[in-house]
C-alpha positions in Angstrom: -10.2 -17.1 -49.0 -13.1 -18.8 -47.4 -13.8 -18.3 -43.7 -13.0 -21.9 -43.0 -9.6 -21.7 -44.6 -8.9 -18.4 -42.8 -9.7 -20.0 -39.5 -7.6 -23.1 -40.1 -4.6 -21.1 -41.3 -4.8 -18.2 -38.8 -1.6 -19.3 -37.0 0.3 -18.5 -40.1 -1.2 -15.0 -41.0 -2.4 -13.7 -37.7 1.1 -12.8 -36.3 2.0 -10.7 -39.4 -1.5 -8.9 -39.2 -0.8 -8.1 -35.5 2.6 -6.7 -36.3 1.2 -4.5 -39.2 -1.6 -3.2 -37.1 -0.6 -3.1 -33.4 -3.3 -0.6 -32.4 -6.2 -2.8 -33.5 -7.3 -5.4 -31.0 -7.9 -8.8 -32.6 -10.1 -11.1 -30.6 -8.2 -13.9 -28.9 -7.8 -15.6 -25.6 -7.3 -12.2 -23.8 -10.4 -10.7 -25.5 -12.8 -12.8 -23.4 -15.8 -10.9 -22.0 -15.6 -10.1 -18.3 -18.0 -7.9 -16.4 -16.5 -5.1 -14.5 -17.4 -4.9 -10.8 -19.9 -2.2 -10.1 -19.3 -1.7 -6.4 -16.3 -1.2 -4.1 -16.7 -4.7 -2.7 -16.6 -6.0 -6.3 -13.5 -4.0 -6.9 -11.9 -5.6 -3.9 -12.8 -9.0 -5.1 -11.5 -8.3 -8.5 -8.0 -7.4 -7.1 -8.4 -3.7 -7.6 -7.3 -2.9 -4.0 -4.1 -3.0 -2.0 -2.6 -1.7 1.3 -1.6 1.5 -0.5 -5.0 1.8 -2.2 -7.4 0.4 0.4 -11.0 0.3 -0.5 -12.1 -1.7 2.6 -12.8 1.7 4.4 -15.3 2.5 1.7 -17.1 -0.9 2.1 -17.0 -0.7 5.9 -18.4 2.8 5.9 -21.4 1.8 3.7 -20.3 3.9 0.8 -23.1 3.6 -1.8 -21.2 4.9 -4.8 -20.7 2.8 -7.9 -17.0 2.0 -7.2 -14.0 3.0 -9.3 -14.2 4.5 -12.8 -15.1 1.8 -15.4 -12.7 2.9 -18.1 -9.8 3.1 -15.6 -10.7 -0.3 -14.1 -10.7 -1.9 -17.6 -7.3 -0.4 -18.5 -5.7 -1.3 -15.2 -6.9 -4.9 -15.4 -5.6 -5.1 -19.0 -2.2 -3.9 -17.8 -2.2 -6.4 -14.9 -3.1 -9.2 -17.3 -0.7 -8.3 -20.2 2.3 -7.2 -18.2 1.7 -9.7 -15.3 2.1 -7.1 -12.6 0.2 -6.4 -9.4 -2.5 -3.7 -8.8 -0.1 -1.1 -7.4 2.3 -1.4 -10.3 -0.5 -1.5 -12.9 -2.0 1.6 -11.3 1.4 3.4 -11.5 1.9 2.5 -15.2 -1.7 3.6 -16.0 -1.2 7.0 -14.1 2.2 7.6 -15.8 0.6 6.9 -19.2 -2.2 9.4 -18.4 0.4 11.9 -17.2 2.5 11.5 -20.5 -0.7 12.0 -22.6 -1.3 15.3 -20.8 2.3 16.6 -20.9 3.2 15.8 -17.3 6.5 14.2 -16.2 6.3 11.0 -14.2 7.2 12.9 -11.1 4.1 15.2 -11.5 5.9 18.3 -12.9 4.6 19.9 -16.1 6.8 19.4 -19.2 5.8 22.8 -20.6 9.0 24.7 -21.3 7.2 28.0 -20.5 6.2 26.7 -17.0 7.6 28.9 -14.2 7.6 27.7 -10.6 8.4 29.8 -7.5 9.3 27.9 -4.4 
């Protein structure tokens, strides 16, 4: 198949390709390049702040750090865009996903059956 024919017929074969390989990101409208903010002020402008996760204190205090973690920002922005949720909900989904990967329940308790807690 020539590249021109593949491009013209992509609406027919692309959905089945995405269904067969869901973990592979195929460039599309959601794959546009966007530079991640590199400061706390940039994070606020990008919508990565809320009343529950307020970064304005960092900006007002003159914090010179680089801002939030780039990998986390990218993943949270992806969740916000794909699932159409706000920052707080996207952050919750991201954290629960990280918990699940590390064997931690959504409430923060370890899922290890050998775990013993004295309270």
